[in-house]
C-alpha positions in Angstrom: 49.9 34.2 -7.2 48.8 30.7 -5.5 45.5 29.5 -6.2 44.0 28.7 -2.8 43.1 24.8 -2.5 40.3 24.2 -0.6 40.1 21.2 1.7 37.4 18.4 0.6 36.7 16.1 3.4 36.3 12.1 2.7 32.5 11.5 1.9 32.6 8.8 4.9 33.6 11.2 7.3 30.9 12.6 9.2 31.6 15.8 11.5 30.3 16.1 14.8 27.2 19.0 13.2 26.1 15.7 11.7 26.4 13.5 14.1 24.4 16.0 16.6 21.5 16.7 14.4 20.9 13.1 13.5 20.8 12.4 17.1 18.1 15.0 17.8 16.6 13.7 14.5 16.2 10.3 15.8 15.2 12.0 19.4 12.2 13.8 17.7 11.3 11.2 15.5 11.2 8.4 18.5 9.3 10.6 20.3 6.4 11.3 17.8 6.8 7.7 17.2 6.3 6.4 20.4 3.3 8.4 21.4 1.3 7.6 17.7 1.0 3.5 17.9 -1.4 2.3 15.9 -2.3 -1.4 16.8 -3.9 -4.0 14.7 -5.7 -6.7 17.1 -5.4 -10.0 15.8 -7.6 -11.3 18.3 -8.9 -15.2 18.9 -9.6 -16.1 22.1 -10.7 -14.9 26.1 -8.0 -12.7 25.7 -10.2 -10.4 23.7 -12.6 -9.3 26.7 -9.5 -7.9 28.2 -8.4 -6.6 24.8 -11.8 -4.5 25.1 -11.3 -3.5 28.8 -7.6 -1.5 28.1 -9.6 0.9 25.9 -12.4 1.7 28.2 -12.9 4.7 30.3 -10.3 3.7 33.3 -7.2 2.6 31.8 -7.3 5.4 29.0 -4.7 4.1 26.2 -5.5 6.8 24.3 -2.6 9.4 26.7 -0.5 6.4 25.4 -1.3 7.2 21.7 -2.7 3.8 21.2 -6.1 4.5 21.9 -7.0 3.8 17.4 -7.3 0.4 16.5 -6.5 -0.1 13.1 -8.2 -3.2 11.0 -6.3 -3.0 8.1 -2.5 -4.2 8.4 -1.1 -1.5 6.5 -2.6 1.1 8.2 -0.9 -0.4 11.7 2.3 0.0 13.2 2.0 -2.5 16.4 0.3 -6.0 15.5 -1.6 -7.5 19.0 -1.9 -11.1 18.9 -4.7 -11.7 21.3 -5.0 -15.3 22.6 -4.2 -18.6 21.1 -2.8 -19.2 18.0 -3.2 -22.6 16.3 -1.2 -24.1 13.6 -4.4 -23.6 11.1 -3.9 -19.7 12.3 -0.3 -19.4 11.5 0.1 -19.3 8.0 -3.0 -16.4 8.1 -0.8 -14.1 11.2 2.2 -14.5 9.2 0.7 -12.5 6.0 -0.8 -10.1 8.1 2.9 -9.2 9.6 4.2 -9.4 6.1 1.5 -6.8 5.0 2.6 -4.1 7.6 4.2 -1.1 7.0 8.4 -0.7 8.6 8.8 0.0 11.2 6.2 -2.4 12.9 5.9 -4.1 16.3 4.2 -7.3 17.5 2.8 -7.8 21.1 2.0 -11.1 22.5 -0.9 -10.3 24.6 -1.3 -13.6 27.3 0.1 -16.6 28.2 -1.3 -18.1 24.8 0.2 -16.1 22.6 3.0 -16.1 24.3 3.8 -19.8 24.8 0.8 -21.4 24.2 -0.9 -21.7 27.4 -2.1 -24.2 29.2 -2.9 -26.0 25.5 -0.6 -28.8 25.6 -2.0 -30.3 22.4 -0.9 -31.1 18.4 -3.2 -28.3 16.8 -2.1 -25.2 19.4 1.2 -23.2 18.8 3.3 -23.0 21.5 4.2 -19.1 21.3 4.2 -17.3 18.9 7.5 -16.4 18.6 7.9 -19.5 16.2 5.7 -18.0 13.4 6.6 -13.9 13.9 9.7 -11.3 15.8 7.4 -10.7 19.5 8.5 -7.3 20.4 6.4 -7.2 23.9 5.4 -10.3 25.9 2.1 -9.3 28.4 2.0 -12.3 30.8 -1.3 -13.4 32.3 -4.0 -15.6 31.4 -5.9 -13.3 30.6 -3.7 -10.1 31.4 -5.1 -7.3 33.9 -5.3 -4.2 31.7 -2.9 -2.9 33.9 0.0 -5.0 32.4 -1.0 -4.5 29.0 -1.0 -0.8 29.6 2.8 -1.9 31.4 4.2 -3.8 28.0 3.1 -0.6 25.9 4.7 1.6 28.1 7.7 -0.7 27.4 7.4 -0.7 23.8 7.1 3.1 24.1 10.7 3.3 25.7 12.0 0.6 23.3 10.7 3.0 20.0 12.1 6.0 21.7 16.0 4.4 22.1 15.9 2.7 18.7 17.3 4.6 15.7 14.9 6.2 12.9 17.2 6.1 9.8 15.6 8.9 7.3 19.2 10.1 6.0 20.8 7.0 4.0 24.2 6.7 2.3 22.4 7.9 -0.6 20.8 11.0 -0.1 
């Protein structure tokens, strides 16, 4: 009697069922993450008034899952840079960004954070993308709350479409 041999698949080949499950896992985690954004406001200038208006009842960012600002970078996943950033503040902004846990996203709130604004001098940084990577740019001086909500919705779409690796090679 000849013993039956069990086919052994290579560790690198993935079955269709595994691919289906990881795709559905990415969709589930993306859905959960996009409705649980915890912003850290790095507020430096006049755009702060519009930032406060975004959290008021007519605009209600709570329906987008972004209502509770965290004032510790270790508890936040969205860094909202609101207003002008000077060269003296740049190392502080970089340190705050580095203290945030992964996954993390950055929103440049207003024209000053996006491109330096109308400050054409030696003190202002011409866009925070020279310091840290930016995911969403919200234009305006100051940006209207509707623009900020649109930026949050674009970020939610980006989060939902991205991969969320939990299963790694060693797992």
